[in-house]
C-alpha positions as CSV (number, residue, x, y, z in Angstrom):
1,M,-15.2,16.9,27.8
2,S,-18.9,16.8,28.7
3,A,-20.1,16.2,32.2
4,Q,-21.0,12.6,31.2
5,L,-17.6,11.9,30.0
6,Q,-15.6,13.2,33.0
7,P,-12.9,10.8,34.2
8,T,-13.9,9.0,37.4
9,G,-10.4,9.0,38.9
10,S,-9.8,5.5,37.7
11,A,-6.8,4.7,35.7
12,Y,-9.0,2.5,33.6
13,F,-11.5,5.2,32.5
14,I,-12.4,4.9,28.9
15,A,-14.4,7.7,27.4
16,H,-16.1,5.6,24.7
17,E,-17.6,3.3,27.3
18,T,-19.8,6.1,28.6
19,A,-20.6,7.7,25.2
20,R,-24.3,7.6,24.2
21,P,-25.3,5.3,21.4
22,E,-26.4,7.1,18.2
23,T,-28.1,5.9,15.0
24,H,-25.8,5.6,12.0
25,T,-26.4,4.7,8.3
26,L,-23.6,2.7,6.8
27,S,-23.3,2.2,3.0
28,V,-21.3,-0.8,2.0
29,L,-20.2,-1.5,-1.6
30,V,-19.7,-5.2,-2.2
31,D,-19.3,-7.7,-5.0
32,N,-22.6,-9.0,-6.2
33,E,-22.1,-12.7,-5.5
34,P,-23.7,-15.4,-3.4
35,G,-22.8,-15.4,0.3
36,V,-21.7,-11.8,0.6
37,L,-24.8,-10.6,2.4
38,A,-24.6,-13.6,4.8
39,R,-21.0,-12.7,5.7
40,V,-22.0,-9.1,6.4
41,I,-25.0,-10.1,8.5
42,G,-22.9,-12.7,10.2
43,L,-20.5,-10.0,11.3
44,F,-23.3,-8.1,13.0
45,S,-25.0,-11.1,14.6
46,G,-21.7,-12.7,15.7
47,R,-20.7,-9.6,17.6
48,G,-24.2,-8.8,19.0
49,Y,-24.7,-5.6,16.9
50,N,-28.4,-4.9,16.1
51,I,-29.5,-4.1,12.5
52,E,-32.4,-1.6,12.6
53,S,-32.8,-1.5,8.8
54,L,-31.2,-3.4,5.9
55,T,-31.5,-2.9,2.1
56,V,-29.5,-4.5,-0.6
57,S,-29.6,-4.0,-4.4
58,E,-27.3,-4.3,-7.4
59,T,-26.1,-0.8,-8.2
60,E,-23.6,-1.3,-11.0
61,H,-24.5,-4.2,-13.3
62,E,-21.3,-4.0,-15.5
63,K,-19.0,-4.1,-12.4
64,H,-21.2,-6.7,-10.6
65,L,-21.5,-4.5,-7.5
66,S,-24.2,-4.2,-4.9
67,R,-24.9,-1.7,-2.3
68,I,-25.9,-2.7,1.2
69,T,-27.4,0.0,3.4
70,V,-27.4,-0.8,7.1
71,V,-28.9,1.3,9.8
72,T,-27.5,0.5,13.3
73,R,-27.0,2.0,16.7
74,G,-23.8,2.3,18.7
75,T,-21.3,4.6,20.3
76,P,-18.7,6.2,18.1
77,H,-16.2,3.5,19.2
78,V,-18.6,0.7,18.4
79,L,-19.4,2.2,15.0
80,E,-15.7,2.5,14.2
81,Q,-15.2,-1.2,15.1
82,I,-18.1,-2.2,12.8
83,K,-16.6,-0.2,9.9
84,N,-13.2,-1.7,10.5
85,Q,-14.5,-5.2,10.6
86,L,-16.7,-4.8,7.5
87,E,-13.7,-3.5,5.6
88,R,-11.8,-6.7,6.4
89,I,-14.5,-8.9,4.6
90,V,-12.9,-9.9,1.3
91,P,-15.7,-8.9,-1.2
92,V,-16.3,-5.5,0.5
93,H,-14.9,-2.6,-1.6
94,R,-15.9,0.4,0.5
95,V,-17.6,1.2,3.8
96,V,-18.9,4.7,4.4
97,D,-20.7,6.0,7.5
98,L,-23.1,8.3,5.7
99,S,-24.0,10.1,9.0
100,V,-20.3,11.1,9.5
101,R,-19.4,11.6,5.8
102,A,-22.3,14.2,5.4
103,E,-20.9,16.2,8.3
104,E,-17.4,16.0,6.9
105,L,-18.6,17.3,3.5
106,G,-20.8,20.0,5.1
107,H,-23.9,18.8,3.3
108,G,-26.1,18.2,6.4
109,K,-27.8,14.9,7.1
110,P,-27.8,12.2,4.4
111,L,-31.0,11.7,2.4
112,A,-32.8,8.6,3.7
113,R,-36.1,7.3,2.4
114,E,-38.2,4.2,3.0
115,L,-41.3,2.7,1.3
116,A,-44.1,1.0,3.1
117,L,-47.2,-0.8,2.2
118,I,-49.9,-0.4,4.8
119,K,-53.2,-2.3,4.9
120,V,-56.1,-0.7,6.7
121,A,-59.5,-2.3,7.1
122,G,-62.5,-0.3,8.1
123,E,-66.0,1.0,7.2
124,G,-67.9,4.2,7.5
125,D,-66.2,7.1,9.3
126,A,-63.0,5.2,9.9
127,R,-62.7,4.5,6.1
128,V,-63.3,8.2,5.3
129,E,-60.8,9.3,8.0
130,A,-58.2,6.8,6.7
131,L,-58.5,8.2,3.2
132,R,-58.3,11.8,4.4
133,L,-55.1,11.1,6.5
134,A,-53.6,9.2,3.6
135,E,-54.1,12.2,1.4
136,A,-52.5,14.5,4.0
137,F,-49.4,12.2,4.1
138,R,-49.3,11.9,0.3
139,A,-49.9,8.1,0.5
140,K,-51.2,6.4,-2.6
141,V,-54.1,4.0,-2.6
142,I,-52.8,1.0,-4.6
143,D,-55.6,-1.4,-3.7
144,A,-59.1,-0.9,-2.4
145,N,-62.4,-2.6,-1.9
146,T,-65.4,-2.1,0.3
147,G,-63.6,-3.5,3.4
148,H,-60.0,-2.3,3.1
149,F,-57.3,-0.1,1.6
150,I,-53.7,-0.8,0.9
151,F,-51.6,2.4,1.0
152,E,-48.2,3.0,-0.5
153,I,-46.2,5.7,1.3
154,T,-42.6,6.9,0.8
155,G,-40.7,9.1,3.1
156,S,-38.4,9.4,6.1
157,V,-38.5,6.7,8.8
158,S,-40.3,9.2,11.1
159,K,-43.0,10.0,8.5
160,I,-43.7,6.2,8.0
161,E,-43.9,5.6,11.7
162,Q,-46.2,8.6,12.2
163,F,-48.5,7.3,9.4
164,I,-48.6,3.8,10.9
165,A,-49.4,5.3,14.4
166,I,-52.3,7.3,13.1
167,M,-53.7,4.3,11.1
168,A,-53.6,2.0,14.1
169,P,-56.9,3.1,15.7
170,L,-58.5,3.2,12.2
171,G,-58.1,-0.5,11.6
172,L,-54.4,-1.2,10.8
173,V,-54.1,-4.8,9.6
174,E,-50.6,-5.2,8.2
175,V,-47.4,-3.3,7.4
176,C,-44.6,-4.2,5.0
177,R,-41.5,-1.9,5.0
178,T,-38.6,-1.9,2.6
179,G,-35.9,-0.6,4.9
180,V,-33.9,2.6,4.4
181,A,-32.3,3.6,1.1
182,A,-29.8,6.5,1.7
183,M,-27.1,8.6,0.1
184,N,-25.3,11.9,0.9
185,R,-26.2,15.2,-0.6
186,G,-23.9,17.0,-2.9
187,P,-21.9,16.1,-6.1
188,Q,-19.5,13.5,-4.5
189,G,-20.2,9.8,-4.7
190,M,-19.9,7.3,-2.0
């Protein structure tokens, strides 16, 4: 037991109450039908769990299945509660904590990517610097005129956040992010 999880002498000591919250990526396979997403989101909001990222898309058209990818934070105990509660929702077929599953399979961290559209307005040196930095980050220019650029960038959450941070002083106007899409490495499916 780590120093932070040492019993206090109380008969009511519960280790999970002192565990540090961690970020986890959950992959939820559901029926592709109206109301399913609302039920999943309702579970999070009703119990006060925050959603840091959310993506949803149909993944198997023939089987009418969609995949919901949720990034959330919590202690291991809270994450286990979330998984158990999600599994009880009727149209949910499977819930996998990609962060834990990757460790179990020995494949390292799951692959996670996000896409962002970033509008930067500027002229002169700021414009030249924005283009130079975009090239360094492998961001694509998808719209441009004499007063602005719109960049498309794909990568890890930290890469997107770094790019946004360096564009801020150059005239950042607007950001639109897709949310995280993720899956585990290796030959096994979800």
